[in-house]
N, C-alpha and C positions, 0 to 999 in steps of 0.2 A: 504495500501501500502507501502510495507516492506519499513523502511528512508534506502539512503544509507548509508555505516558506513565501508570506506572503511579497516579501520582498524580491525571492528569488521569479515570484514570477510578472513581476513589476519590471524585471530587468530585458525579463524578456521580450514581453509586450513592445517594451524598448527596438533592443533591436531587432525585433519581427517587423516593427512597424520603419524602423528604419532599412530592413533590407526590401520592404515594398514600393519605397518612394524613391530612394536610389533607382533600381530596375524600373521601376512603373513610372518616374517621370525622368528617368532617363529616357527613355523611349521615344518620349513624348519628343524629346529635345532631342536626339538625333536625329527623328525625323525630323523636326520643323526646322532644323541648323545646320540640311543635305545643302550645299551652297555645289557639290557634285553633279547633286542631280534635279537642287533649282525646281520649281512646285510642284511633278511630279514624284517631287520626294514624300513632298507631305502620303501620306497612305492612312485607311484610315484602318486598314488591316493588322497590319505593322503594327500599327501601336497597340490595336486590341490583347493579338499577341502576345508584344512583349509584357499590359502587363496578366495576362494570363500566369505567364511564363513566372516573374514579381511573385504572386501571389499562391506561387505552386512550392516556391524558393524556402516565401518567408514562414508560411506551413511549416513547414520540413524543421530548416530550425529550432524554428521559438516551440515546438505547437505541441512534445514531453511536458517540458515543464508548464507552461502557461496556457497549455492549451490554443493558443495562436488564437486570439479575438482578433489581433489586430484591426477593429474596426469598435467605435464606438457602438456599434447599432450590434450591433453582436453579440457586445459585452451585455447591452441593454436588454432583449433580445433574453434571452440568457436570465437573467433574472428573472424577468416579467415572468418566466414560465416557473423558474423557483429551483432550478436547475446550478445556480451562480450565485454563491452570498450577496445580499443587496452590497453589504461592510466593503468590498472590494468594489463594486462601479466608479469612485472618483478616482483610490488611485491606476484602476487600470485606462477611465480616460484623458487623465495628466501622462499616462506614460507613453499611449497613444499616440499625443498631439506632440511629446518631446521628440517621440521616435521620428517623427514624421517632417518635424523643424529638421535634424539634423539629417536624417534624409534625403532628404531634398537638399544643405548643407555640400552634401555629399556628389549630388547632382550640379550646383553651381561650378564647388572645385575642378572638377572632371568636364564642367564644356563651357567654364569664362571665360576664353577668349573669343566661344565663336556667339554667346550672346553680349557680352557687350556692344564685340560688332553692328551686333546683330538688332541693339539699343535694349536692354534685357526685357525680351519679348515676353510674354506669359507663356510658359511653360507647366506651371507649380497646381493651377488648377481648371475649374471646370466654370463657365461664365464669360462674361463680355470679355472680348479682347485676350481671352484663351485662340492658342492653335485649334484650335477647332473649329472657332468663326473666318480665320481670315489666316492661307498659309504665307507666311516669312516672308519666301522670298516674292509674293505675286504671283502671275498667271491667275490665268479661263477659270472661271467656276469658285475661286476663293471668298465671292459678296452671295455665292447658294447657298449659306445655309447660316444659322441664325438667327431667323426666320420666328425659330417658337417664343413664346411668350413668357414668363414670369414663373403665368398658372399649368398652362401647360409640362414645364421642362418640373418643377414639382412634383405631379400626377406619374412623372417620366421616374424620378428618386425616388418617389414610393413604389412603384412594379416594379424594378428592378432592383431597390433592396429588401421587397417582397422574395423576389425571384431566388436570389443567393442565399438568405434564409430557408427557402424552402430546401432548395437544394444541402444546405450546410444541413438543416436539420435530417435528410434520408441518409447523406452518406456518417450520420452519425449513428443508424438509429437501427441497434442489433435485429429489432425485428423484422422491418423489411425488408430491402432484398441479401443487406450486408455491402460489406465492402470490405476484401481480404487483403491479403500482403502489403498493409500500409501503404492502400494507394487511397485512402481518403484527400489526404493534401492533393493529390493530382487529381483527385473528380472535382475539389473545389474549382477548380487554379480553372476547370472546363467548365465552369457551375458562372465564375468568370466572365470568362470568353465569352460565353452566351447571352448573356447580360448585354455586352459591349458592341458583338456582331446586332445584337436582332432589334435592342434596345436605348443602345448611345446615343444616336440622335440627337432627341430636338435638350440634353441636356448634357450631350460627352459624361456623362455614368461615373457620380463623386461615388453613390451610391456607400461615404464613406465617410463621415463625419471630419474626420483627425487625417484622411491619406489628402482632404481640401484642406483644412486651418490651417496645418501645420505645413507645410508648399504654398500655401496664401502667407501670411505672415513672414517666410524670408523670403521673398518675392516683396512683401512690402520692403524692407527693412536694405537689399539688392537695390530696390529701383527700377523694378517693373511699376508702372504708372494704372494704376484705375483699381486697384484689389479688388477696394471697401468699398466702391459706390454704390451708387443703392444700397435694398436690403437683399438682394440678390445670394449675398454670399451667406445671412445666414435660411434664407430660406429655399434654400432649395437641393445644396448639399452638405446642410444640418438638420435642419427638421425636416424634411421631407425622408431623408433617412432612417431618422428616432421610428420618422410614425411606420414607413415601409417592414420595419426587422420589425417590428412591436404583431403589426399584421400577417408578416409572415408567418411567426415561431405559430402565433394563435393560430389561425390558418389552419396549417398543417398538421396543428394537434387535432381539432376539430374535426379536417376531410377525411382524417391519414394515419395517425397515429394510434386512435380511440377506436380505429377499427382493426388496426393487427393484429394477426394472431400473439397470444404469452409465448412465449419459448420457455 
């Protein structure tokens, strides 16, 4: 039986979220700042696969210590479900935000010269001004996205995070089909890939308040403009995932878990 160690769990959440953002925002910077390919470098599939692999690595690294929530929406959902102590919720949230901030700092150090040359564009978070809205190096089609309203983006974040929690719940449910040979983190990565490919359009699929807020803070400190203009930063990537995560775990239990056979 694993001995409870909140400090160790928090350190694992910092490290896991650091890895998530280092690789996740890293692929965004890599795609958006690729001058050798110019505008065609903006490839949504590359970004979604990169983020999926970031999740896989982060969960494999931190999962054995903290469960690798690496997402405040997941922590809240598990607390509401009754399988995660409420007293750990705030320490986990703080750890996740710190890890996300440090991961963004790592991306800045890796891509520092390219980011400065491009005027420190928003590779950090979703919403107005992000690479999702406009290819850094111009090109036809750059203005063809970004037309969704705040409320449409909020709905997208709720649905996207609900799908994430359906996948997380199913992967970890021994009464369901079950996952063997330590394949859980890989399948969670596939869930994130599916969300990005299928539902990522209107909002850029933050589906994780820490993933958005920590890098947003770092971006503002290093000179990216407009990251906290308006209410988008609060409503879509923070409120949306928290609501969607709770709805996701509750609907899984209401619609699936209670009908599964006991083992």
